[in-house]
The first five atom37 places (N, CA, C, CB, O) and aatype in JSON, in Angstrom:
{
  "aatype": [12, 15, 3, 16, 3, 19, 13, 7, 14, 6, 19, 19, 0, 0, 9, 7, 1, 8, 12, 2, 3, 3, 8, 0, 3, 3, 15, 10, 10, 9, 4, 1, 16, 10, 7, 7, 5, 14, 0, 0, 16, 7, 0, 1, 19, 15, 7, 10, 3, 0, 3, 7, 9, 6, 13, 3, 0, 0, 19, 3, 7, 9, 9, 19, 14, 19, 1, 9, 14, 13, 1, 7, 1, 10, 16, 6, 1, 0, 6, 19, 1, 1, 6, 19, 19, 1, 12, 18, 1, 6, 0, 4, 8, 0, 10, 7, 9, 6, 14, 1, 7, 7, 6],
  "atom_mask": [
    [1, 1, 1, 1, 1],
    [1, 1, 1, 1, 1],
    [1, 1, 1, 1, 1],
    [1, 1, 1, 1, 1],
    [1, 1, 1, 1, 1],
    [1, 1, 1, 1, 1],
    [1, 1, 1, 1, 1],
    [1, 1, 1, 0, 1],
    [1, 1, 1, 1, 1],
    [1, 1, 1, 1, 1],
    [1, 1, 1, 1, 1],
    [1, 1, 1, 1, 1],
    [1, 1, 1, 1, 1],
    [1, 1, 1, 1, 1],
    [1, 1, 1, 1, 1],
    [1, 1, 1, 0, 1],
    [1, 1, 1, 1, 1],
    [1, 1, 1, 1, 1],
    [1, 1, 1, 1, 1],
    [1, 1, 1, 1, 1],
    [1, 1, 1, 1, 1],
    [1, 1, 1, 1, 1],
    [1, 1, 1, 1, 1],
    [1, 1, 1, 1, 1],
    [1, 1, 1, 1, 1],
    [1, 1, 1, 1, 1],
    [1, 1, 1, 1, 1],
    [1, 1, 1, 1, 1],
    [1, 1, 1, 1, 1],
    [1, 1, 1, 1, 1],
    [1, 1, 1, 1, 1],
    [1, 1, 1, 1, 1],
    [1, 1, 1, 1, 1],
    [1, 1, 1, 1, 1],
    [1, 1, 1, 0, 1],
    [1, 1, 1, 0, 1],
    [1, 1, 1, 1, 1],
    [1, 1, 1, 1, 1],
    [1, 1, 1, 1, 1],
    [1, 1, 1, 1, 1],
    [1, 1, 1, 1, 1],
    [1, 1, 1, 0, 1],
    [1, 1, 1, 1, 1],
    [1, 1, 1, 1, 1],
    [1, 1, 1, 1, 1],
    [1, 1, 1, 1, 1],
    [1, 1, 1, 0, 1],
    [1, 1, 1, 1, 1],
    [1, 1, 1, 1, 1],
    [1, 1, 1, 1, 1],
    [1, 1, 1, 1, 1],
    [1, 1, 1, 0, 1],
    [1, 1, 1, 1, 1],
    [1, 1, 1, 1, 1],
    [1, 1, 1, 1, 1],
    [1, 1, 1, 1, 1],
    [1, 1, 1, 1, 1],
    [1, 1, 1, 1, 1],
    [1, 1, 1, 1, 1],
    [1, 1, 1, 1, 1],
    [1, 1, 1, 0, 1],
    [1, 1, 1, 1, 1],
    [1, 1, 1, 1, 1],
    [1, 1, 1, 1, 1],
    [1, 1, 1, 1, 1],
    [1, 1, 1, 1, 1],
    [1, 1, 1, 1, 1],
    [1, 1, 1, 1, 1],
    [1, 1, 1, 1, 1],
    [1, 1, 1, 1, 1],
    [1, 1, 1, 1, 1],
    [1, 1, 1, 0, 1],
    [1, 1, 1, 1, 1],
    [1, 1, 1, 1, 1],
    [1, 1, 1, 1, 1],
    [1, 1, 1, 1, 1],
    [1, 1, 1, 1, 1],
    [1, 1, 1, 1, 1],
    [1, 1, 1, 1, 1],
    [1, 1, 1, 1, 1],
    [1, 1, 1, 1, 1],
    [1, 1, 1, 1, 1],
    [1, 1, 1, 1, 1],
    [1, 1, 1, 1, 1],
    [1, 1, 1, 1, 1],
    [1, 1, 1, 1, 1],
    [1, 1, 1, 1, 1],
    [1, 1, 1, 1, 1],
    [1, 1, 1, 1, 1],
    [1, 1, 1, 1, 1],
    [1, 1, 1, 1, 1],
    [1, 1, 1, 1, 1],
    [1, 1, 1, 1, 1],
    [1, 1, 1, 1, 1],
    [1, 1, 1, 1, 1],
    [1, 1, 1, 0, 1],
    [1, 1, 1, 1, 1],
    [1, 1, 1, 1, 1],
    [1, 1, 1, 1, 1],
    [1, 1, 1, 1, 1],
    [1, 1, 1, 0, 1],
    [1, 1, 1, 0, 1],
    [1, 1, 1, 1, 1]
  ],
  "atom_positions": [
    [[0.92, -11.71, 20.57], [0.68, -12.12, 19.06], [1.37, -12.03, 18.61], [0.0, -11.73, 18.3], [2.02, -11.01, 18.87]],
    [[2.01, -13.12, 17.35], [3.2, -13.11, 16.33], [2.45, -12.32, 15.36], [3.79, -14.66, 15.72], [1.27, -11.99, 15.37]],
    [[3.83, -11.95, 14.1], [3.67, -11.86, 13.04], [2.63, -12.79, 11.94], [4.78, -11.86, 12.88], [1.68, -12.54, 11.19]],
    [[3.38, -13.94, 12.34], [2.52, -15.37, 11.93], [1.24, -14.95, 11.82], [2.53, -16.66, 13.03], [0.74, -14.73, 10.72]],
    [[0.46, -14.77, 13.19], [-0.72, -14.92, 13.05], [-1.35, -13.7, 13.26], [-1.12, -15.86, 13.76], [-2.44, -13.87, 13.82]],
    [[-1.1, -12.58, 13.03], [-1.9, -11.34, 12.26], [-1.81, -10.76, 10.75], [-1.57, -10.21, 12.97], [-2.42, -9.88, 10.14]],
    [[-0.74, -11.69, 10.42], [-0.37, -11.37, 9.0], [0.06, -12.48, 8.18], [0.67, -10.42, 8.96], [1.01, -12.49, 7.41]],
    [[-0.92, -13.6, 8.5], [-0.8, -14.72, 8.02], [-0.78, -14.96, 6.48], [0.0, 0.0, 0.0], [-0.2, -14.04, 5.92]],
    [[-1.28, -16.0, 5.57], [-1.5, -16.05, 4.33], [-2.8, -15.53, 4.0], [-1.31, -17.25, 3.91], [-3.06, -15.0, 2.92]],
    [[-3.73, -15.71, 5.1], [-5.34, -15.54, 4.96], [-5.05, -13.83, 4.36], [-6.48, -15.78, 6.83], [-5.23, -13.32, 3.25]],
    [[-4.48, -13.23, 5.81], [-4.88, -12.0, 6.12], [-4.08, -10.97, 4.9], [-4.48, -11.72, 7.77], [-4.54, -9.91, 4.48]],
    [[-2.89, -11.57, 4.53], [-2.3, -10.95, 3.1], [-2.91, -10.98, 2.01], [-1.21, -11.46, 2.66], [-2.73, -10.04, 1.24]],
    [[-3.82, -12.05, 1.62], [-4.82, -12.12, 0.83], [-5.77, -11.44, 0.96], [-5.18, -13.05, 0.76], [-5.71, -10.44, 0.24]],
    [[-6.65, -11.51, 1.55], [-7.72, -10.59, 2.11], [-7.11, -9.16, 1.97], [-8.12, -10.95, 3.73], [-7.51, -8.49, 1.01]],
    [[-6.06, -8.54, 2.91], [-5.66, -7.07, 2.5], [-5.48, -6.93, 0.95], [-4.23, -6.62, 3.23], [-6.28, -6.08, 0.54]],
    [[-4.92, -7.32, 0.2], [-4.66, -7.66, -0.74], [-5.63, -7.18, -2.0], [0.0, 0.0, 0.0], [-5.6, -6.41, -2.96]],
    [[-6.53, -8.17, -1.35], [-8.11, -8.35, -2.36], [-8.54, -6.86, -2.15], [-9.63, -9.71, -1.62], [-8.68, -6.01, -3.03]],
    [[-8.74, -6.73, -0.78], [-9.27, -5.36, -0.72], [-8.8, -4.39, -1.63], [-9.06, -4.84, 0.48], [-9.33, -3.98, -2.67]],
    [[-7.89, -4.12, -1.18], [-6.83, -3.1, -1.82], [-6.84, -2.9, -3.03], [-5.58, -3.37, -1.64], [-6.97, -1.79, -3.54]],
    [[-6.64, -4.45, -3.91], [-6.8, -4.23, -5.38], [-8.14, -3.58, -6.03], [-6.65, -5.54, -5.97], [-8.39, -2.67, -6.82]],
    [[-8.84, -4.5, -5.32], [-10.77, -4.58, -5.72], [-11.12, -3.29, -5.6], [-11.96, -5.53, -4.55], [-11.78, -2.85, -6.54]],
    [[-10.74, -2.2, -4.26], [-11.55, -0.93, -4.12], [-10.72, -0.35, -4.02], [-12.49, -0.64, -3.21], [-11.31, 0.73, -3.93]],
    [[-9.55, -0.06, -3.93], [-8.59, 1.25, -3.78], [-6.87, 0.95, -4.74], [-8.26, 1.46, -1.69], [-5.73, 1.09, -4.28]],
    [[-7.24, 0.56, -6.03], [-6.4, 0.37, -6.77], [-5.97, 2.16, -7.37], [-7.0, -0.82, -7.78], [-4.91, 2.28, -7.99]],
    [[-6.7, 3.21, -7.17], [-6.11, 4.19, -7.94], [-5.34, 4.63, -6.69], [-7.1, 5.29, -8.77], [-4.34, 5.32, -6.91]],
    [[-5.71, 4.28, -5.09], [-4.71, 5.03, -3.92], [-3.46, 4.35, -4.24], [-5.15, 4.78, -2.13], [-2.45, 5.03, -4.43]],
    [[-3.42, 2.64, -4.33], [-2.26, 2.21, -4.66], [-1.24, 2.59, -5.58], [-2.44, 1.34, -4.85], [-0.07, 2.28, -5.35]],
    [[-1.57, 3.22, -6.61], [-1.19, 3.83, -7.79], [-0.52, 5.28, -7.16], [-2.56, 3.98, -8.88], [0.56, 5.77, -7.47]],
    [[-1.24, 5.66, -6.47], [-0.89, 7.35, -6.1], [0.35, 6.96, -4.98], [-2.55, 8.48, -5.2], [1.44, 7.48, -5.23]],
    [[0.28, 6.32, -4.08], [0.98, 5.9, -3.32], [2.51, 5.32, -3.8], [0.18, 5.1, -2.77], [3.62, 5.67, -3.4]],
    [[2.14, 4.34, -4.76], [3.92, 4.23, -5.82], [4.26, 5.38, -6.2], [4.02, 3.35, -7.42], [5.28, 5.86, -5.72]],
    [[3.71, 5.93, -6.91], [3.96, 7.29, -7.57], [4.63, 7.83, -7.06], [3.12, 8.1, -7.77], [5.63, 8.24, -7.65]],
    [[4.4, 8.15, -5.49], [4.92, 9.32, -5.08], [5.57, 8.74, -3.5], [3.65, 10.61, -5.09], [6.29, 9.6, -3.01]],
    [[5.46, 7.55, -2.68], [6.46, 7.55, -1.71], [7.27, 6.43, -2.44], [5.95, 7.26, -0.11], [8.5, 6.54, -2.45]],
    [[6.53, 5.13, -3.19], [7.59, 4.36, -3.77], [8.62, 4.63, -4.76], [0.0, 0.0, 0.0], [9.3, 3.78, -5.33]],
    [[8.67, 6.27, -4.98], [9.47, 6.26, -6.34], [9.34, 5.9, -7.2], [0.0, 0.0, 0.0], [10.36, 5.52, -7.79]],
    [[7.87, 5.73, -7.97], [7.61, 5.75, -8.98], [6.61, 6.26, -9.8], [7.7, 5.01, -9.04], [5.51, 5.76, -10.01]],
    [[7.11, 7.42, -10.3], [6.38, 8.71, -10.77], [5.79, 8.45, -12.24], [7.46, 10.03, -10.79], [4.88, 9.12, -12.73]],
    [[6.58, 7.15, -13.0], [5.79, 7.02, -14.64], [4.93, 5.8, -13.91], [7.02, 6.44, -16.46], [4.58, 5.16, -14.9]],
    [[4.52, 5.29, -13.07], [3.79, 3.92, -13.13], [2.49, 4.3, -13.45], [3.82, 3.02, -11.8], [2.12, 5.46, -13.34]],
    [[1.65, 3.24, -13.91], [0.41, 3.37, -14.9], [-0.42, 2.4, -14.2], [0.66, 2.99, -16.61], [-1.48, 2.16, -14.79]],
    [[-0.19, 1.65, -12.89], [-0.67, 0.81, -12.52], [0.14, 0.15, -11.16], [0.0, 0.0, 0.0], [1.3, -0.25, -11.06]],
    [[-0.83, 0.22, -10.3], [-0.09, -1.17, -9.2], [-0.96, -1.3, -8.38], [1.37, -0.99, -8.26], [-1.92, -0.57, -8.17]],
    [[-0.48, -2.75, -7.62], [-1.32, -3.93, -7.17], [-0.55, -4.16, -5.71], [-1.25, -5.4, -8.35], [0.68, -4.25, -5.68]],
    [[-1.21, -4.23, -4.7], [-0.6, -5.08, -3.65], [-0.09, -6.58, -3.87], [-1.56, -5.14, -2.64], [-0.96, -7.42, -4.11]],
    [[1.24, -6.97, -3.82], [1.78, -8.17, -3.94], [1.92, -8.72, -2.46], [3.08, -8.09, -4.72], [2.1, -9.93, -2.37]],
    [[1.87, -8.19, -1.62], [2.23, -8.65, 0.05], [2.57, -7.61, 0.97], [0.0, 0.0, 0.0], [2.93, -6.48, 0.67]],
    [[2.41, -8.18, 2.34], [2.98, -7.24, 3.14], [3.35, -8.15, 4.37], [2.0, -5.98, 3.42], [2.99, -9.32, 4.5]],
    [[4.18, -7.39, 5.32], [4.75, -7.93, 6.46], [4.29, -6.89, 7.59], [6.37, -8.12, 6.3], [3.42, -6.05, 7.35]],
    [[4.86, -6.98, 8.71], [4.52, -6.15, 10.3], [5.38, -5.19, 9.83], [4.98, -6.9, 12.06], [5.0, -4.26, 10.55]],
    [[6.32, -4.69, 9.11], [7.33, -3.79, 8.42], [6.88, -3.19, 7.29], [8.5, -4.43, 8.05], [7.29, -2.04, 7.14]],
    [[5.89, -3.78, 6.15], [6.12, -2.25, 5.22], [4.78, -3.63, 4.26], [0.0, 0.0, 0.0], [4.5, -4.79, 4.57]],
    [[4.37, -2.91, 3.31], [3.86, -3.23, 2.17], [4.03, -3.02, 0.9], [3.09, -3.03, 2.25], [4.06, -1.9, 0.38]],
    [[4.21, -4.44, 0.12], [4.67, -4.39, -1.45], [3.44, -4.0, -2.21], [5.27, -5.9, -2.08], [2.27, -3.92, -1.83]],
    [[4.19, -3.68, -3.79], [3.46, -3.64, -4.87], [4.15, -4.04, -6.06], [2.97, -2.46, -4.99], [5.33, -4.07, -6.4]],
    [[3.18, -4.31, -6.52], [3.9, -4.56, -8.36], [3.36, -3.64, -8.87], [3.53, -5.99, -9.44], [2.13, -3.63, -8.94]],
    [[4.04, -2.69, -9.32], [3.86, -1.27, -10.05], [4.09, -1.52, -11.57], [5.0, -0.06, -9.47], [5.1, -2.12, -11.94]],
    [[3.24, -1.11, -12.37], [3.76, -1.19, -14.05], [4.6, 0.07, -14.31], [2.34, -1.16, -15.29], [4.19, 1.18, -13.97]],
    [[5.43, -0.05, -14.73], [6.21, 1.76, -15.2], [6.65, 0.91, -16.75], [8.29, 2.65, -13.78], [6.89, -0.3, -16.71]],
    [[6.71, 1.5, -17.78], [7.08, 1.48, -19.02], [6.51, 0.11, -19.37], [8.58, 1.72, -19.24], [7.01, -0.24, -20.44]],
    [[5.78, -0.69, -18.97], [5.07, -2.07, -19.45], [5.84, -3.15, -18.57], [0.0, 0.0, 0.0], [5.51, -4.34, -18.6]],
    [[6.55, -2.82, -18.04], [7.62, -3.76, -16.7], [6.79, -3.69, -15.44], [9.43, -2.88, -16.21], [6.1, -2.74, -15.09]],
    [[6.97, -5.0, -14.72], [6.32, -4.86, -13.45], [7.37, -4.36, -12.64], [5.69, -6.15, -12.89], [8.43, -4.78, -13.08]],
    [[7.5, -3.76, -11.82], [8.42, -3.26, -10.97], [8.02, -3.28, -9.54], [8.74, -2.01, -11.36], [7.07, -2.59, -9.16]],
    [[8.81, -4.15, -8.58], [8.51, -4.56, -7.29], [8.71, -3.29, -6.61], [9.36, -5.75, -6.74], [9.54, -2.49, -7.06]],
    [[7.88, -2.97, -5.37], [7.65, -1.6, -4.76], [7.34, -1.9, -3.62], [6.67, -0.71, -5.32], [6.25, -2.44, -3.43]],
    [[8.55, -1.51, -2.12], [8.35, -1.73, -1.13], [8.47, -0.43, -0.18], [9.05, -2.73, -0.94], [9.3, 0.47, -0.3]],
    [[7.35, -0.55, 0.9], [6.91, 0.79, 1.31], [7.16, 0.3, 3.2], [4.92, 1.28, 0.59], [6.43, -0.56, 3.68]],
    [[7.9, 0.76, 3.79], [7.92, 0.28, 5.25], [7.33, 1.22, 5.85], [9.21, 0.01, 5.91], [7.58, 2.42, 5.77]],
    [[6.27, 0.53, 6.65], [5.38, 1.41, 7.73], [6.19, 2.33, 8.07], [4.84, 0.71, 9.06], [7.3, 2.41, 7.55]],
    [[5.55, 3.64, 9.51], [6.34, 4.03, 10.07], [7.08, 3.29, 11.35], [5.86, 4.99, 10.21], [8.06, 3.83, 11.88]],
    [[6.48, 1.84, 11.88], [6.97, 1.4, 12.51], [6.69, -0.28, 12.47], [0.0, 0.0, 0.0], [6.45, -0.68, 11.33]],
    [[6.69, -1.11, 13.32], [6.15, -2.36, 13.57], [5.06, -2.55, 13.81], [6.57, -2.87, 14.32], [4.66, -2.1, 14.88]],
    [[4.41, -3.05, 13.24], [2.71, -2.99, 13.16], [2.61, -4.58, 13.9], [1.85, -2.84, 11.13], [3.25, -5.56, 13.53]],
    [[1.61, -4.51, 15.05], [1.52, -6.05, 16.1], [-0.3, -6.68, 15.45], [1.49, -5.42, 18.64], [-0.67, -7.86, 15.49]],
    [[-1.08, -5.57, 14.93], [-2.35, -5.97, 14.94], [-3.18, -5.78, 13.65], [-2.92, -5.35, 15.96], [-3.5, -4.6, 13.52]],
    [[-3.61, -6.56, 12.7], [-4.03, -6.36, 11.28], [-4.7, -4.76, 11.36], [-5.23, -7.68, 10.75], [-4.14, -4.0, 10.57]],
    [[-5.63, -4.22, 12.06], [-6.13, -2.7, 12.24], [-5.28, -1.84, 11.82], [-6.41, -2.27, 13.57], [-5.54, -1.05, 10.92]],
    [[-3.96, -1.9, 12.55], [-3.14, -1.44, 11.88], [-2.96, -0.8, 10.76], [-2.72, -1.97, 11.85], [-2.84, 0.41, 10.57]],
    [[-2.92, -1.91, 9.8], [-2.35, -1.89, 8.28], [-3.42, -0.78, 7.75], [-2.41, -3.61, 7.32], [-3.03, 0.17, 7.08]],
    [[-4.35, -0.89, 7.97], [-5.39, 0.02, 7.21], [-5.03, 1.58, 8.04], [-7.32, -0.66, 7.47], [-5.01, 2.44, 7.16]],
    [[-4.85, 1.99, 8.9], [-4.05, 3.05, 9.25], [-3.08, 3.99, 8.69], [-3.59, 2.69, 9.93], [-3.03, 5.18, 8.39]],
    [[-2.16, 2.7, 8.67], [-1.38, 2.84, 7.83], [-1.31, 3.1, 6.78], [-1.03, 2.33, 7.81], [-0.49, 4.0, 6.62]],
    [[-1.88, 2.69, 5.65], [-2.08, 2.53, 4.54], [-2.98, 3.87, 4.36], [-2.6, 1.15, 4.25], [-3.24, 4.3, 3.24]],
    [[-3.41, 4.45, 5.45], [-4.57, 5.7, 5.03], [-3.57, 6.9, 4.91], [-5.98, 6.09, 6.41], [-3.56, 7.72, 3.99]],
    [[-2.48, 6.84, 6.31], [-1.51, 7.73, 6.15], [-0.66, 7.81, 4.99], [-0.83, 7.63, 7.08], [-0.17, 8.89, 4.66]],
    [[-0.48, 6.9, 4.43], [0.16, 6.32, 3.04], [0.03, 7.09, 2.01], [-0.38, 5.08, 2.56], [0.91, 7.78, 1.5]],
    [[-1.5, 6.94, 1.56], [-2.36, 7.72, 0.75], [-2.47, 9.15, 1.26], [-3.7, 7.09, 0.68], [-1.58, 9.66, 0.59]],
    [[-2.85, 9.88, 1.83], [-2.8, 11.13, 2.57], [-1.74, 11.86, 2.1], [-2.68, 10.97, 4.0], [-1.95, 12.7, 1.23]],
    [[-0.13, 11.58, 2.73], [1.19, 11.46, 2.17], [1.25, 11.69, 0.83], [1.74, 10.26, 2.4], [1.8, 12.73, 0.48]],
    [[0.78, 10.92, -0.03], [0.6, 10.9, -1.16], [-0.19, 11.98, -2.01], [0.2, 9.86, -1.23], [0.23, 12.62, -2.97]],
    [[-1.33, 12.01, -1.47], [-1.85, 13.04, -1.95], [-1.43, 14.72, -1.75], [-2.97, 12.77, -1.56], [-1.7, 15.62, -2.54]],
    [[-0.7, 14.83, -0.46], [-0.16, 15.87, -0.16], [0.77, 16.14, -1.4], [0.45, 15.77, 1.17], [0.56, 17.08, -2.17]],
    [[1.5, 15.51, -1.49], [2.95, 15.36, -2.52], [2.61, 15.6, -4.11], [3.68, 13.6, -2.41], [3.37, 16.22, -4.85]],
    [[1.68, 15.18, -4.44], [0.54, 16.06, -5.54], [0.19, 16.89, -5.51], [-0.47, 15.89, -5.81], [0.02, 17.63, -6.48]],
    [[-0.12, 17.16, -4.07], [-0.94, 18.57, -4.03], [-2.27, 18.53, -4.81], [0.0, 0.0, 0.0], [-2.7, 19.34, -5.63]],
    [[-2.84, 17.3, -4.33], [-4.64, 17.48, -4.34], [-5.06, 16.72, -3.03], [-5.57, 16.61, -5.89], [-4.39, 16.34, -2.06]],
    [[-6.09, 16.65, -3.26], [-6.86, 16.79, -1.88], [-7.33, 15.25, -1.75], [-8.29, 18.0, -1.9], [-7.64, 14.58, -2.73]],
    [[-7.34, 14.74, -0.38], [-7.63, 13.49, -0.24], [-9.18, 13.33, 0.07], [-6.74, 12.93, 0.79], [-9.84, 14.25, 0.55]],
    [[-9.79, 11.86, -0.33], [-11.2, 11.95, -0.03], [-11.39, 11.99, 1.61], [-11.97, 10.67, -0.73], [-10.65, 11.46, 2.44]],
    [[-12.55, 12.74, 1.84], [-12.82, 12.5, 3.11], [-13.22, 11.16, 3.79], [0.0, 0.0, 0.0], [-13.44, 10.32, 2.92]],
    [[-13.37, 10.75, 4.86], [-13.35, 9.64, 5.76], [-12.23, 8.61, 5.3], [0.0, 0.0, 0.0], [-12.47, 7.45, 4.96]],
    [[-11.45, 8.95, 5.33], [-10.69, 7.6, 4.75], [-9.61, 7.52, 6.12], [-9.73, 7.84, 2.84], [-8.77, 6.62, 6.2]]
  ]
}
């Protein structure tokens, strides 16, 4: 299966919608820590591919693009969730907060 099949426009849009609707706070934590934007006040998923996920982070009233690489190249849609959960947990650890259970 090629990257295009796994991460076509519909898949990217669905993952972005899910993250932006249900996990906006997680995206913000990820951008503040792993994305190097500690002053971010908001973050939305703007795209992704087999190698990383992209956010638009609000920093001092300006939208700043943030790209965070995955640990390795992804080949299946299901791997995106695992990578985002890993990023969320790393962000929580960096901030000294307890991640939610069941992630």
